[in-house]
DSSP file (Angstrom, degrees, kcal/mol; ACC not computed):
  #  RESIDUE AA STRUCTURE BP1 BP2  ACC     N-H-->O    O-->H-N    N-H-->O    O-->H-N    TCO  KAPPA ALPHA  PHI   PSI    X-CA   Y-CA   Z-CA
    1    1 A M     >        0   0    0      0, 0.0     4,-2.0     0, 0.0     5,-0.1   0.000 360.0 360.0 360.0 -44.1   32.3   11.5   26.9
    2    2 A L  H  >  +     0   0    0      2,-0.2     4,-2.4     1,-0.2     5,-0.2   0.864 360.0  51.6 -63.0 -38.5   31.4   12.3   23.4
    3    3 A R  H  > S+     0   0    0      2,-0.2     4,-2.5     1,-0.2    -1,-0.2   0.892 108.3  50.8 -69.6 -35.6   30.5    8.6   22.6
    4    4 A A  H  > S+     0   0    0      2,-0.2     4,-1.8     1,-0.2    -1,-0.2   0.902 110.1  50.6 -60.6 -42.3   28.3    8.4   25.7
    5    5 A W  H  X S+     0   0    0     -4,-2.0     4,-2.0     2,-0.2    -2,-0.2   0.898 112.4  46.8 -65.6 -39.6   26.4   11.6   24.6
    6    6 A I  H  X S+     0   0    0     -4,-2.4     4,-2.4     1,-0.2    -2,-0.2   0.903 111.1  50.5 -64.6 -40.0   25.9   10.1   21.1
    7    7 A L  H  X S+     0   0    0     -4,-2.5     4,-2.1     2,-0.2    -1,-0.2   0.841 109.6  52.0 -63.9 -34.5   24.8    6.8   22.4
    8    8 A T  H  X S+     0   0    0     -4,-1.8     4,-1.9     2,-0.2    -2,-0.2   0.890 111.5  46.9 -68.8 -40.9   22.3    8.7   24.6
    9    9 A I  H  X S+     0   0    0     -4,-2.0     4,-2.4     2,-0.2    -2,-0.2   0.921 112.6  48.8 -65.3 -45.4   20.9   10.6   21.6
   10   10 A L  H  X S+     0   0    0     -4,-2.4     4,-2.0     1,-0.2     5,-0.2   0.894 111.8  48.9 -66.4 -41.2   20.6    7.6   19.5
   11   11 A L  H  X S+     0   0    0     -4,-2.1     4,-2.3     2,-0.2    -1,-0.2   0.902 111.9  49.3 -68.2 -35.8   18.8    5.6   22.2
   12   12 A S  H  X S+     0   0    0     -4,-1.9     4,-2.4     1,-0.2    -2,-0.2   0.907 110.5  50.3 -62.6 -42.4   16.4    8.5   22.8
   13   13 A M  H  X S+     0   0    0     -4,-2.4     4,-1.6     1,-0.2    -1,-0.2   0.868 111.7  47.1 -67.4 -34.2   15.7    8.8   19.2
   14   14 A S  H  X S+     0   0    0     -4,-2.0     4,-2.1     2,-0.2     5,-0.2   0.921 112.6  50.3 -78.8 -38.5   15.0    5.0   18.8
   15   15 A L  H  X S+     0   0    0     -4,-2.3     4,-1.9     1,-0.2    -2,-0.2   0.913 111.9  45.8 -63.9 -41.3   12.8    5.0   21.9
   16   16 A F  H  X S+     0   0    0     -4,-2.4     4,-1.6     1,-0.2    -1,-0.2   0.820 112.1  52.6 -73.3 -28.5   10.6    8.0   20.7
   17   17 A S  H  X S+     0   0    0     -4,-1.6     4,-1.7    -5,-0.2    -2,-0.2   0.896 110.8  47.0 -75.9 -34.7   10.3    6.5   17.2
   18   18 A T  H  X S+     0   0    0     -4,-2.1     4,-1.6     1,-0.2    -2,-0.2   0.883 110.6  50.0 -74.3 -35.0    9.0    3.2   18.5
   19   19 A S  H  X S+     0   0    0     -4,-1.9     4,-1.4    -5,-0.2    -1,-0.2   0.880 108.6  53.4 -68.2 -37.2    6.6    4.7   20.8
   20   20 A G  H  X S+     0   0    0     -4,-1.6     4,-2.4     1,-0.2    -2,-0.2   0.894 106.7  54.9 -55.8 -43.3    5.3    6.9   17.9
   21   21 A Y  H  X S+     0   0    0     -4,-1.7     4,-1.6     1,-0.2    -2,-0.2   0.897 103.6  53.5 -56.8 -46.1    4.9    3.6   15.9
   22   22 A A  H  X S+     0   0    0     -4,-1.6     4,-0.5     1,-0.2    -1,-0.2   0.844 110.4  46.4 -64.9 -37.5    2.7    2.1   18.6
   23   23 A K  H >< S+     0   0    0     -4,-1.4     3,-0.6     1,-0.2     4,-0.3   0.888 114.2  48.2 -68.9 -41.9    0.4    5.1   18.6
   24   24 A E  H >< S+     0   0    0     -4,-2.4     3,-1.5     1,-0.2    -2,-0.2   0.760  92.9  80.6 -73.7 -23.5    0.2    5.1   14.8
   25   25 A K  H 3< S+     0   0    0     -4,-1.6    -1,-0.2     1,-0.3    -2,-0.2   0.843  94.3  43.8 -58.4 -40.9   -0.5    1.3   14.6
   26   26 A G  T << S+     0   0    0     -3,-0.6    -1,-0.3    -4,-0.5    -2,-0.1   0.512  95.7  94.0 -83.5  -4.3   -4.2    1.5   15.4
   27   27 A K  S <  S-     0   0    0     -3,-1.5     2,-0.1    -4,-0.3    -3,-0.0  -0.624  84.8-101.7 -88.3 149.8   -4.9    4.5   13.1
   28   28 A P        -     0   0    0      0, 0.0     2,-0.2     0, 0.0    -1,-0.1  -0.347  40.6-107.5 -66.4 148.8   -6.2    4.1    9.5
   29   29 A W        -     0   0    0     10,-0.2     2,-0.5    -4,-0.1    14,-0.2  -0.555  27.7-155.5 -77.0 137.1   -3.6    4.5    6.8
   30   30 A K        -     0   0    0     -2,-0.2     2,-0.2    13,-0.0     6,-0.0  -0.973  12.0-139.7-119.0 122.7   -3.8    7.6    4.7
   31   31 A G        -     0   0    0     -2,-0.5     8,-0.1     3,-0.1    84,-0.0  -0.543   5.8-152.8 -83.6 148.2   -2.3    7.5    1.2
   32   32 A A  S    S+     0   0    0     -2,-0.2    -1,-0.1    79,-0.1    83,-0.1   0.888  98.0   8.1 -77.5 -49.6   -0.3   10.4   -0.2
   33   33 A V  S    S+     0   0    0     81,-0.1    89,-1.7     2,-0.1     2,-0.3   0.297 103.9 110.5-121.4   9.4   -1.1    9.6   -3.9
   34   34 A T  B    S-a  122   0A   0     87,-0.2    89,-0.2     1,-0.1    -3,-0.1  -0.711  72.3-112.3 -89.4 135.3   -3.7    6.8   -3.5
   35   35 A E     >  -     0   0    0     87,-2.4     4,-2.1    -2,-0.3     3,-0.2  -0.232  28.4-111.6 -67.6 156.0   -7.2    7.5   -4.5
   36   36 A A  H  > S+     0   0    0      1,-0.2     4,-2.5     2,-0.2     5,-0.2   0.883 113.2  51.4 -62.3 -40.9   -9.7    7.6   -1.6
   37   37 A D  H  > S+     0   0    0      1,-0.2     4,-2.5     2,-0.2    -1,-0.2   0.918 110.7  48.7 -66.4 -36.4  -11.7    4.4   -2.6
   38   38 A L  H  > S+     0   0    0     -3,-0.2     4,-2.7     1,-0.2    -1,-0.2   0.913 109.9  51.8 -69.5 -37.8   -8.5    2.4   -2.8
   39   39 A V  H  X S+     0   0    0     -4,-2.1     4,-2.9     2,-0.2     5,-0.2   0.924 109.1  52.2 -58.5 -42.3   -7.4    3.8    0.7
   40   40 A V  H  X S+     0   0    0     -4,-2.5     4,-2.6     1,-0.2    -2,-0.2   0.931 111.1  46.4 -57.5 -47.4  -10.9    2.7    2.0
   41   41 A V  H  X S+     0   0    0     -4,-2.5     4,-2.4     2,-0.2    -1,-0.2   0.920 113.3  48.2 -61.8 -45.9  -10.3   -0.9    0.6
   42   42 A V  H  X S+     0   0    0     -4,-2.7     4,-2.9     1,-0.2     5,-0.3   0.947 113.1  47.4 -63.2 -50.1   -6.8   -1.2    1.9
   43   43 A N  H  X S+     0   0    0     -4,-2.9     4,-2.3     1,-0.2    -1,-0.2   0.897 111.3  51.1 -61.0 -39.2   -7.8    0.0    5.4
   44   44 A F  H  X S+     0   0    0     -4,-2.6     4,-0.9    -5,-0.2    -1,-0.2   0.935 114.5  42.8 -57.5 -47.6  -10.8   -2.3    5.4
   45   45 A L  H  < S+     0   0    0     -4,-2.4     3,-0.5     1,-0.2    -2,-0.2   0.938 117.3  47.4 -68.5 -44.0   -8.6   -5.4    4.5
   46   46 A M  H >< S+     0   0    0     -4,-2.9     3,-0.5     1,-0.2    -1,-0.2   0.847 115.7  43.3 -62.5 -35.4   -5.8   -4.3    6.9
   47   47 A N  H 3< S+     0   0    0     -4,-2.3    -1,-0.2    -5,-0.3    -2,-0.2   0.551 114.5  49.9 -92.2  -6.6   -8.1   -3.6    9.9
   48   48 A N  T >< S+     0   0    0     -4,-0.9     3,-2.0    -3,-0.5    14,-0.4   0.006  70.9 153.4-122.0  31.8  -10.3   -6.8    9.4
   49   49 A K  T <   +     0   0    0     -3,-0.5    14,-0.2     1,-0.2     3,-0.1  -0.390  69.8  23.5 -61.5 137.0   -7.8   -9.6    9.1
   50   50 A G  T 3  S+     0   0    0     12,-3.3    -1,-0.2     1,-0.4     2,-0.2   0.166  96.6 114.2  96.5 -15.3   -9.2  -12.8   10.3
   51   51 A K    <   -     0   0    0     -3,-2.0    11,-3.1    11,-0.2    -1,-0.4  -0.496  67.7-114.9 -86.9 158.2  -12.8  -11.9    9.7
   52   52 A E  E     +E   61   0B   0      9,-0.2     2,-0.3    -2,-0.2     9,-0.2  -0.704  34.6 175.6 -92.9 144.6  -15.0  -13.6    7.0
   53   53 A I  E     -E   60   0B   0      7,-2.7     7,-3.1    -2,-0.3     2,-0.6  -0.979  32.6-113.1-146.5 148.4  -16.3  -11.7    4.1
   54   54 A E  E     -E   59   0B   0     -2,-0.3     2,-0.5    81,-0.3     5,-0.3  -0.779  33.8-179.5 -89.3 118.1  -18.3  -12.8    1.0
   55   55 A L  E >   -E   58   0B   0      3,-3.4     3,-2.3    -2,-0.6    77,-0.0  -0.980  68.8 -21.7-120.3 119.4  -16.3  -12.5   -2.2
   56   56 A A  T 3  S-     0   0    0     -2,-0.5    -1,-0.1     1,-0.3     3,-0.1   0.859 129.0 -47.5  48.6  43.6  -17.9  -13.5   -5.5
   57   57 A G  T 3  S+     0   0    0      1,-0.2     2,-0.4    -3,-0.0    -1,-0.3   0.413 122.0 101.0  88.4  -5.4  -20.5  -15.6   -3.8
   58   58 A K  E <  S-E   55   0B   0     -3,-2.3    -3,-3.4    -5,-0.0     2,-0.4  -0.924  72.4-120.1-120.8 141.3  -17.9  -17.4   -1.5
   59   59 A K  E     +E   54   0B   0     -2,-0.4     2,-0.3    -5,-0.3    -5,-0.2  -0.633  38.2 177.0 -80.7 130.8  -16.9  -16.9    2.1
   60   60 A N  E     -E   53   0B   0     -7,-3.1    -7,-2.7    -2,-0.4     2,-0.4  -0.972  29.8-122.6-135.0 148.5  -13.3  -15.9    2.5
   61   61 A T  E     -E   52   0B   0     -2,-0.3     2,-0.3    -9,-0.2    -9,-0.2  -0.796  34.0-117.6 -93.0 134.3  -11.2  -15.0    5.5
   62   62 A I        +     0   0    0    -11,-3.1   -12,-3.3    -2,-0.4   -11,-0.2  -0.572  37.1 169.9 -71.9 123.9   -9.5  -11.6    5.2
   63   63 A T        -     0   0    0     -2,-0.3    -1,-0.2   -14,-0.2   -14,-0.1   0.657  46.5-120.6-107.4 -22.2   -5.7  -11.9    5.2
   64   64 A G  S    S+     0   0    0    -16,-0.1    44,-1.5     3,-0.0   -18,-0.1   0.325  99.8  86.5  89.4  -4.7   -4.6   -8.3    4.2
   65   65 A K        +     0   0    0     42,-0.2     3,-0.1    41,-0.2    -3,-0.0   0.188  55.1 144.1-110.9  11.1   -2.9   -9.9    1.2
   66   66 A E        -     0   0    0     40,-0.2    41,-1.5     1,-0.1     2,-0.4  -0.216  56.6-109.2 -46.3 134.6   -5.9   -9.9   -1.1
   67   67 A K  E     -B  106   0A   0     39,-0.2     2,-0.4    40,-0.1    -1,-0.1  -0.581  35.1-167.9 -75.5 130.8   -4.9   -9.2   -4.6
   68   68 A L  E     -B  105   0A   0     37,-3.2    37,-2.1    -2,-0.4     2,-0.7  -0.947  18.7-137.6-119.5 136.8   -5.9   -5.8   -6.0
   69   69 A D  E     +B  104   0A   0     -2,-0.4    56,-1.8    35,-0.2     2,-0.3  -0.852  39.4 172.2 -92.7 118.7   -5.9   -4.7   -9.6
   70   70 A V  E     -BC 103 124A   0     33,-3.1    33,-2.5    -2,-0.7     2,-0.5  -0.886  34.1-135.8-130.4 158.3   -4.5   -1.2   -9.6
   71   71 A V  E     -BC 102 123A   0     52,-3.1    52,-1.8    -2,-0.3     2,-0.5  -0.972  22.5-168.5-111.4 118.0   -3.4    1.5  -12.0
   72   72 A I  E     -BC 101 122A   0     29,-3.0    29,-2.8    -2,-0.5     2,-0.5  -0.947   2.3-165.3-116.2 125.5   -0.1    3.3  -11.1
   73   73 A T  E     -BC 100 121A   0     48,-2.8    47,-2.7    -2,-0.5    48,-1.4  -0.919   9.5-170.8-107.7 129.8    1.0    6.3  -12.9
   74   74 A I  E     - C   0 119A   0     25,-2.2    45,-0.2    -2,-0.5    44,-0.1  -0.691  37.7 -75.6-113.6 165.9    4.5    7.6  -12.5
   75   75 A L    >   -     0   0    0     43,-2.7     3,-1.7    -2,-0.2    -1,-0.1  -0.408  39.8-129.3 -60.0 140.0    6.4   10.7  -13.5
   76   76 A P  T 3  S+     0   0    0      0, 0.0    -1,-0.1     0, 0.0     4,-0.1   0.746 106.0  60.7 -62.4 -24.3    7.1   10.7  -17.2
   77   77 A C  T 3  S+     0   0    0      2,-0.1     2,-0.1    41,-0.1    -2,-0.1   0.496  85.1 105.0 -85.1  -0.1   10.8   11.5  -16.6
   78   78 A C  S <  S-     0   0    0     -3,-1.7     2,-0.7    40,-0.1    -4,-0.1  -0.335  84.3 -98.5 -78.5 154.8   11.3    8.3  -14.5
   79   79 A D     >  -     0   0    0      1,-0.2     4,-1.9    -2,-0.1     5,-0.2  -0.683  29.8-157.8 -77.0 112.8   13.2    5.2  -15.7
   80   80 A E  H  > S+     0   0    0     -2,-0.7     4,-3.3     1,-0.2     5,-0.2   0.936  89.1  48.4 -58.5 -51.6   10.5    2.7  -16.9
   81   81 A R  H  > S+     0   0    0      1,-0.2     4,-2.1     2,-0.2    -1,-0.2   0.902 112.0  48.1 -62.2 -35.3   12.7   -0.4  -16.5
   82   82 A M  H  > S+     0   0    0      2,-0.2     4,-1.6     1,-0.2    -1,-0.2   0.889 114.2  46.2 -73.4 -36.4   13.9    0.5  -13.0
   83   83 A F  H  X S+     0   0    0     -4,-1.9     4,-2.6     2,-0.2     5,-0.2   0.877 111.0  53.1 -71.5 -39.5   10.3    1.2  -11.8
   84   84 A H  H  X S+     0   0    0     -4,-3.3     4,-2.3     1,-0.2    -2,-0.2   0.921 109.4  49.4 -64.6 -39.2    9.1   -2.1  -13.5
   85   85 A K  H  X S+     0   0    0     -4,-2.1     4,-0.7    -5,-0.2    -1,-0.2   0.889 112.5  47.3 -61.1 -42.9   11.8   -4.0  -11.5
   86   86 A E  H >X S+     0   0    0     -4,-1.6     3,-0.7     1,-0.2     4,-0.6   0.935 114.6  44.6 -67.1 -50.0   10.7   -2.3   -8.2
   87   87 A I  H >X S+     0   0    0     -4,-2.6     4,-2.6     1,-0.2     3,-1.6   0.879 107.2  61.3 -66.6 -36.2    6.9   -2.9   -8.7
   88   88 A S  H 3< S+     0   0    0     -4,-2.3    -1,-0.2     1,-0.3    -2,-0.2   0.741  97.3  59.2 -65.0 -22.0    7.7   -6.6   -9.8
   89   89 A A  H << S+     0   0    0     -3,-0.7    -1,-0.3    -4,-0.7    -2,-0.2   0.815 115.5  33.8 -73.8 -28.1    9.2   -7.2   -6.4
   90   90 A L  H << S-     0   0    0     -3,-1.6     2,-0.2    -4,-0.6    -2,-0.2   0.793 131.1 -21.9 -99.8 -31.6    5.7   -6.3   -4.8
   91   91 A G  S  < S-     0   0    0     -4,-2.6     2,-0.5    14,-0.2    14,-0.2  -0.839  78.8 -63.5-159.8-172.0    3.3   -7.6   -7.3
   92   92 A E  E     -D  104   0A   0     12,-2.9    12,-2.4    -2,-0.2     2,-0.7  -0.853  33.3-145.7-100.4 125.3    2.7   -8.6  -10.8
   93   93 A V  E     +D  103   0A   0     -2,-0.5    10,-0.2    10,-0.2     3,-0.1  -0.756  19.5 177.9 -89.0 120.1    2.9   -6.1  -13.7
   94   94 A R  E     -     0   0A   0      8,-2.8     2,-0.3    -2,-0.7     9,-0.2   0.837  63.5  -8.0 -90.5 -39.5    0.2   -7.1  -16.2
   95   95 A N  E     -D  102   0A   0      7,-1.5     7,-2.9     2,-0.0     2,-0.4  -0.990  55.8-149.8-158.7 156.9    0.7   -4.3  -18.8
   96   96 A V  E     +D  101   0A   0     -2,-0.3     2,-0.3     5,-0.2     5,-0.2  -0.981  17.6 169.7-139.4 121.2    2.6   -1.0  -19.2
   97   97 A K  E >   -D  100   0A   0      3,-2.6     3,-2.7    -2,-0.4     4,-0.0  -0.773  61.4 -95.4-120.9  78.1    1.5    2.0  -21.3
   98   98 A F  T 3  S+     0   0    0      1,-0.4     3,-0.1    -2,-0.3   -25,-0.1  -0.063 111.0  22.4 -48.2 130.6    4.2    4.3  -20.0
   99   99 A P  T 3  S+     0   0    0      0, 0.0   -25,-2.2     0, 0.0     2,-0.4  -0.927 121.6  72.0 -91.3  17.8    4.0    6.3  -17.7
  100  100 A T  E <   -BD  73  97A   0     -3,-2.7    -3,-2.6   -27,-0.2     2,-0.4  -0.838  58.9-167.2-104.1 139.5    1.1    4.0  -16.6
  101  101 A F  E     -BD  72  96A   0    -29,-2.8   -29,-3.0    -2,-0.4     2,-0.6  -0.956  12.1-150.3-124.1 132.6    1.5    0.5  -15.1
  102  102 A Y  E     +BD  71  95A   0     -7,-2.9    -8,-2.8    -2,-0.4    -7,-1.5  -0.942  32.6 173.5-107.1 115.7   -1.4   -2.0  -14.7
  103  103 A V  E     -BD  70  93A   0    -33,-2.5   -33,-3.1    -2,-0.6     2,-0.5  -0.901  36.0-147.6-136.9 143.8   -0.4   -4.1  -11.7
  104  104 A T  E     +BD  69  92A   0    -12,-2.4   -12,-2.9    -2,-0.3   -35,-0.2  -0.993  39.1 165.2-111.9 121.5   -2.0   -6.9   -9.5
  105  105 A V  E     -B   68   0A   0    -37,-2.1   -37,-3.2    -2,-0.5   -14,-0.2  -0.942  41.6 -98.9-135.1 151.0   -0.6   -6.3   -5.9
  106  106 A P  E >>  -B   67   0A   0      0, 0.0     3,-1.7     0, 0.0     4,-0.6  -0.412  37.1-117.4 -61.1 144.9   -1.4   -7.5   -2.4
  107  107 A A  G >4 S+     0   0    0    -41,-1.5     3,-1.6     1,-0.3   -42,-0.2   0.915 113.7  57.8 -51.8 -46.0   -3.4   -5.0   -0.3
  108  108 A D  G 34 S+     0   0    0    -44,-1.5    -1,-0.3     1,-0.3     4,-0.3   0.552  99.3  60.1 -74.8   1.6   -0.6   -4.7    2.2
  109  109 A A  G <> S+     0   0    0     -3,-1.7     4,-2.0     2,-0.1     3,-0.4   0.658  83.8  80.7 -89.2 -22.9    1.8   -3.6   -0.5
  110  110 A I  H <X S+     0   0    0     -3,-1.6     4,-2.7    -4,-0.6     5,-0.2   0.900  90.5  49.7 -57.1 -45.7   -0.2   -0.5   -1.5
  111  111 A P  H  > S+     0   0    0      0, 0.0     4,-0.9     0, 0.0    -1,-0.3   0.857 110.0  53.3 -66.4 -29.3    1.2    1.7    1.4
  112  112 A K  H  4 S+     0   0    0     -3,-0.4     4,-0.4    -4,-0.3    -2,-0.2   0.854 111.6  44.2 -68.4 -36.9    4.7    0.6    0.4
  113  113 A I  H >< S+     0   0    0     -4,-2.0     3,-1.5     1,-0.2    -1,-0.2   0.884 105.0  63.0 -71.6 -39.8    4.1    1.7   -3.2
  114  114 A D  H 3< S+     0   0    0     -4,-2.7    -1,-0.2     1,-0.3    -2,-0.2   0.790  94.6  63.4 -57.6 -29.9    2.5    4.9   -2.1
  115  115 A K  T 3< S+     0   0    0     -4,-0.9    -1,-0.3    -5,-0.2    -2,-0.2   0.761  75.6 106.9 -63.9 -29.3    5.9    6.0   -0.4
  116  116 A H    X   -     0   0    0     -3,-1.5     3,-1.2    -4,-0.4    -3,-0.0  -0.312  64.4-150.0 -61.6 121.8    7.6    6.1   -3.8
  117  117 A G  T 3  S+     0   0    0      1,-0.2    -1,-0.2    -2,-0.1    -3,-0.0   0.738  88.9  63.9 -69.2 -19.5    8.2    9.7   -4.7
  118  118 A E  T 3  S+     0   0    0    -44,-0.1   -43,-2.7   -43,-0.0     2,-0.4   0.582  82.0  97.4 -82.1  -4.4    8.0    9.2   -8.5
  119  119 A I  E <   + C   0  74A   0     -3,-1.2   -45,-0.3   -45,-0.2     3,-0.1  -0.691  45.0 179.6 -92.0 134.9    4.5    8.1   -8.4
  120  120 A T  E     +     0   0A   0    -47,-2.7     2,-0.3    -2,-0.4   -46,-0.2   0.665  67.5   9.9 -97.9 -23.4    1.7   10.5   -9.2
  121  121 A D  E     - C   0  73A   0    -48,-1.4   -48,-2.8     2,-0.0     2,-0.4  -0.933  46.8-173.4-169.3 131.4   -1.4    8.3   -8.8
  122  122 A I  E     +aC  34  72A   0    -89,-1.7   -87,-2.4    -2,-0.3     2,-0.3  -0.999  26.7 156.3-127.8 124.0   -2.5    4.9   -7.6
  123  123 A K  E     - C   0  71A   0    -52,-1.8   -52,-3.1    -2,-0.4     2,-0.2  -0.975  42.7 -99.0-146.8 160.0   -6.1    3.9   -8.2
  124  124 A L  E     - C   0  70A   0     -2,-0.3   -54,-0.3   -54,-0.2     2,-0.1  -0.525  43.2-108.0 -74.0 145.6   -8.3    0.8   -8.5
  125  125 A E     >  -     0   0    0    -56,-1.8     4,-2.8    -2,-0.2     3,-0.3  -0.436  36.5-109.3 -65.5 151.9   -9.1   -0.4  -12.0
  126  126 A S  H  > S+     0   0    0      1,-0.3     4,-1.9     2,-0.2     5,-0.1   0.838 117.8  45.8 -61.0 -35.4  -12.8    0.2  -12.7
  127  127 A K  H  > S+     0   0    0      2,-0.2     4,-1.9     1,-0.2    -1,-0.3   0.872 115.2  48.4 -71.6 -35.8  -13.9   -3.5  -12.5
  128  128 A A  H  > S+     0   0    0     -3,-0.3     4,-2.7     2,-0.2     5,-0.3   0.869 107.9  56.0 -73.9 -35.5  -11.9   -4.0   -9.3
  129  129 A R  H  X S+     0   0    0     -4,-2.8     4,-2.2     2,-0.2     5,-0.2   0.937 109.5  45.2 -53.7 -54.6  -13.5   -0.8   -7.9
  130  130 A E  H  X S+     0   0    0     -4,-1.9     4,-1.9     2,-0.2    -2,-0.2   0.921 114.3  49.0 -56.0 -48.3  -17.0   -2.1   -8.4
  131  131 A F  H  X S+     0   0    0     -4,-1.9     4,-2.1     1,-0.2    -2,-0.2   0.934 115.4  41.9 -58.6 -51.9  -16.1   -5.6   -7.0
  132  132 A W  H  X S+     0   0    0     -4,-2.7     4,-2.0     2,-0.2    -1,-0.2   0.765 112.0  53.1 -74.5 -28.0  -14.4   -4.3   -3.9
  133  133 A M  H  X S+     0   0    0     -4,-2.2     4,-0.7    -5,-0.3    -1,-0.2   0.907 113.4  44.8 -68.7 -37.6  -17.0   -1.5   -3.1
  134  134 A K  H >< S+     0   0    0     -4,-1.9     3,-0.6    -5,-0.2    -2,-0.2   0.909 112.6  52.1 -72.2 -39.1  -19.7   -4.1   -3.3
  135  135 A A  H 3< S+     0   0    0     -4,-2.1   -81,-0.3     1,-0.2    -2,-0.2   0.878 109.8  47.9 -65.6 -37.5  -17.7   -6.6   -1.1
  136  136 A I  H 3<        0   0    0     -4,-2.0    -1,-0.2     1,-0.2    -2,-0.2   0.590 360.0 360.0 -85.5  -8.6  -16.9   -4.2    1.8
  137  137 A K    <<        0   0    0     -4,-0.7    -1,-0.2    -3,-0.6    -2,-0.1   0.479 360.0 360.0 -80.8 360.0  -20.5   -2.9    2.2
């Protein structure tokens, strides 16, 4: 009887969580520690997959995996090597001036990075911000 009760609860939880996912899928992503301009760029790229856009004078099809140059700042008390390893799994760490990491990562990885509790800020590098703001207008 107890097993049946537990299975019923687990099944109910999984059904409710998947139905919530379906509702959230069409909504734009909101970053917890990601600057507003970067959130706009990520949402644009994720919501326009398959469409053509002009980048640096060439037509490109949006994939959602476009490389973005970002600056990630973590809490100074965190382990630099461990975080470097985690970020390297998602993108390319170009430089580190602890607690700041300069990273090139696909657009679809930004929401995953934003979920890390040790991150205080994620923003586009200034040249990347200019480039992407012009491209998405």
